[in-house]
Residue, then its C-alpha position, 0 to 999 in steps of 0.5 A: x258414400x263419397x260421390x264420384x269415387x270408382x274402384x280402379x285397382x288393388x295394389x299388390x306388394x311383391x318382391x319380384x314382378x316376374x314370378x307374381x305376373x306368372x302366378x296371376x296369369x294362372x288366375x286369368x290375368x294378363x298385362x294391361x296394354x293401356x298401362x305399360x310397366x313403369x319405374x316410379x322414382x317418387x316411391x322407388x318401385x317398379x309397377x305393372x298393371x294386370x287385368x282380367x276379361x270381365x273385371x273392372x278392377x285391375x291388379x297393380x303389382x308393386x315391387x321394390x326398385x331399391x333398398x329405400x323403396x316404399x314397399x321394401x320393409x313391407x315385403x320383408x316383414x309381411x311377404x307379398x299381398x294386398x297393399x292398397x286400394x286405388x279409386x278414381x276420383x272425378x273431383x279430388x278436392x271434394x273427395x279429399x274433404x269427404x275423406x277427412x270427414x271420415x277420419x282419413x289422414x293424407x300421407x302424401x302430397x298430391x303428385x303426378x303418377x308416372x304409371x298412370x299417365x302422370x295423373x295426379x294421385x294422393x295416398x290416404x290412411x285410416x287406422x281402421x282400414x289402411x291405405x287407399x289411393x285417390x287418382x284424379x280421373x275426370 
């Protein structure tokens, strides 16, 4: 177990935010007021966070904002679905070191995330698990 990691969200790749939002609303989810919709130019994606009363883990809808979007090919190939897990990390350097020991490979640089109030994030990949996102969240 990596100390200081807490689940934050499930990233869900979709073709369009609106129909996905409507369907998640039927499952009890609503817009997360603390995290407004955002265009992330780093990944060319439109982002929307949803929450459900009583749940600590958010849903992050991720829709392509252009043909070179980081999720365009994924949505075309596999359709909508879970894309990554986001974790809050109290100490990014320590979490990074622990992930490396577990065989995760960084696939992005440490960068500001506009959708999360410019908190610093980094994506990691493991061949047996897939993609996770670390969010510096002291």
